[in-house]
C-alpha positions in Angstrom: 81.2 117.1 168.9 81.2 113.3 169.6 79.6 112.2 166.4 81.4 114.5 163.8 81.9 112.7 160.5 79.3 110.1 161.1 76.2 109.6 158.9 73.1 108.0 160.2 69.9 106.6 158.9 67.0 106.5 161.4 63.8 104.7 160.8 60.7 105.7 162.6 62.2 109.2 163.2 59.2 111.2 162.2 57.0 111.0 165.4 57.2 112.4 168.8 59.1 109.5 170.3 62.5 108.0 170.6 63.4 108.2 166.9 62.8 111.9 166.8 64.9 112.5 170.0 67.7 110.3 168.6 67.8 112.2 165.4 67.9 115.6 167.1 70.5 114.5 169.6 72.7 112.9 166.9 72.6 116.1 164.8 73.5 118.2 168.0 76.6 116.1 168.3 77.7 116.6 164.6 76.1 113.6 162.9 74.5 114.0 159.5 71.0 112.2 159.7 68.6 110.8 157.2 65.3 110.9 159.0 62.8 108.4 157.6 59.2 107.5 158.6 56.0 106.3 157.0 54.7 109.8 157.9 56.5 111.9 155.5 55.3 115.2 157.0 56.6 114.2 160.3 60.0 113.2 158.9 60.3 116.5 157.0 59.3 118.3 160.2 62.1 116.7 162.2 64.6 117.3 159.4 63.5 121.0 159.3 63.9 121.3 163.1 67.4 119.9 162.8 68.5 122.3 160.0 67.0 125.2 161.8 69.6 124.9 164.6 72.5 124.3 162.0 72.5 120.5 162.0 72.6 118.4 158.8 69.5 116.4 158.0 67.3 115.3 155.1 64.0 113.3 155.2 62.5 110.6 153.2 59.1 108.8 153.4 60.0 105.1 154.1 58.1 102.0 155.1 61.0 100.1 156.6 59.2 96.8 156.0 59.4 97.3 152.2 62.6 96.4 150.4 62.6 99.1 147.9 61.9 101.9 150.4 65.0 100.6 152.5 67.1 100.5 149.4 66.2 104.0 148.6 66.9 105.2 152.1 70.4 103.7 152.1 71.0 105.0 148.6 69.9 108.5 149.6 72.4 108.6 152.5 75.3 107.6 150.3 74.3 109.9 147.4 74.0 112.8 149.9 76.7 112.3 152.4 79.0 109.8 150.6 79.1 107.2 153.4 77.1 105.4 156.0 78.4 104.7 159.5 75.3 104.3 161.7 71.8 102.7 161.6 69.1 103.3 164.1 65.9 101.1 163.9 63.0 102.8 165.6 60.2 101.8 163.2 57.6 99.5 164.9 54.1 98.2 164.6 51.7 97.0 167.4 48.5 95.0 167.2 47.0 94.9 170.7 44.7 91.8 170.7 44.3 88.3 172.0 46.3 86.1 169.8 43.2 84.1 168.6 41.7 87.4 167.4 44.7 88.6 165.3 44.3 88.1 161.7 47.1 86.6 159.7 47.4 90.0 157.9 47.7 91.8 161.2 50.3 89.3 162.4 52.5 89.8 159.3 52.1 93.5 159.5 53.3 93.5 163.2 56.2 91.2 162.6 57.3 93.1 159.4 57.1 96.4 161.2 59.0 95.3 164.3 61.5 92.6 163.0 61.6 92.4 159.1 62.3 96.2 159.1 65.6 95.6 161.2 66.6 92.7 158.8 66.2 94.9 155.8 68.1 97.9 157.1 70.8 95.6 158.1 70.8 93.7 154.8 71.2 96.8 152.7 73.3 98.9 155.1 75.9 96.3 156.2 78.0 96.6 152.8 78.4 100.3 153.3 79.1 99.9 157.1 81.9 97.5 156.3 83.1 99.9 153.6 83.2 102.7 156.2 85.9 100.7 158.0 86.6 99.9 161.7 88.0 103.4 162.3 84.5 105.0 161.6 83.0 103.0 164.4 80.1 101.6 162.5 77.0 100.4 164.5 73.5 99.2 164.2 71.2 100.1 167.2 67.8 98.8 167.3 65.0 99.9 169.7 63.4 96.6 171.0 61.2 96.8 174.0 60.7 95.5 177.6 58.0 93.5 175.9 60.6 91.6 174.1 61.8 90.3 177.5 58.6 90.2 179.6 55.1 90.9 178.1 51.8 92.6 178.7 48.4 91.2 177.9 47.2 91.2 174.3 50.8 92.0 173.0 51.6 88.6 171.5 52.7 89.8 168.0 54.5 92.9 169.2 56.4 90.8 171.9 57.3 88.2 169.3 58.7 90.9 167.0 60.5 92.7 169.7 62.0 89.5 171.1 63.1 88.6 167.5 65.2 91.9 167.4 67.2 90.6 170.4 68.2 87.3 168.7 68.9 89.1 165.3 71.0 91.7 167.2 73.3 88.9 168.9 73.8 87.4 165.5 74.8 90.7 163.9 77.3 91.3 166.7 78.7 87.8 166.2 78.9 87.9 162.5 80.0 91.5 162.0 82.0 92.2 165.0 85.1 91.1 163.1 84.5 94.0 160.7 84.4 96.5 163.6 80.6 96.8 163.5 78.8 97.1 166.8 75.2 95.8 167.2 73.1 96.6 170.2 69.4 96.5 171.1 67.7 98.8 173.7 64.6 97.5 175.6 62.7 100.6 177.0 59.6 100.3 179.0 56.8 102.9 178.8 58.1 106.2 177.2 56.2 109.3 177.8 55.6 111.4 174.7 52.9 113.7 173.3 50.8 110.6 172.4 51.1 108.4 175.5 51.3 111.0 178.3 47.6 112.3 178.2 46.4 108.6 177.9 48.4 107.2 180.8 48.1 110.2 183.2 44.3 110.2 182.6 44.0 106.8 184.3 45.3 107.1 187.9 45.4 103.3 188.3 47.4 102.8 185.2 49.7 105.6 186.0 50.4 104.2 189.5 50.8 100.7 188.1 53.4 101.9 185.7 55.3 103.9 188.3 55.6 100.7 190.4 57.4 99.0 187.5 60.4 101.3 187.8 62.7 101.4 190.9 63.4 105.1 190.3 59.7 105.9 190.5 59.8 107.8 187.2 58.8 107.0 183.7 61.2 107.6 180.9 61.0 110.2 178.1 62.4 110.0 174.6 65.3 112.2 175.6 66.3 109.6 178.2 
């Protein structure tokens, strides 16, 4: 198993998307995972799915934009598994409006959900990642978005938050590479899951337009 001995915290892992797929795959490869999400029932369900096939997983209700929640998440990983080697940031928040229509509260909630959450997990996980040592291959992986590089209409706040992840990730790699910590960001486009698939496939024009964006002519899934 490629991830035997590793311990990961995963934010945004309680839905039907990328975080869920990462948690399941990590566990299949021997990693112990702490699945967190604002949806506590969803996080618990993912952890139960993992333990059912013999993996190691626990769940916690976490708002990754709240300091105390992130501290509890990191502390739970250490208390349960004795170390922390891996952080995966999948939590996000989107407000789909013209910029002049977004309230300041919506703006802050979007930036906090997309970007502040990544800062907080890094802030409180980094001491433990450094303690794990270079030989443990510590890492921070953040799910940004194609919207952090190019954007779609009405996605101003979301695009700003996801672009911010890219800058923060470069800084993490620069500052903590000497400690053996890798930092990477992934920028997926549209991902089909139980939520997005019916909506996108119901609109033939939207479906065709999305397919045209990808040279392979297919749209990704969380497992990809």
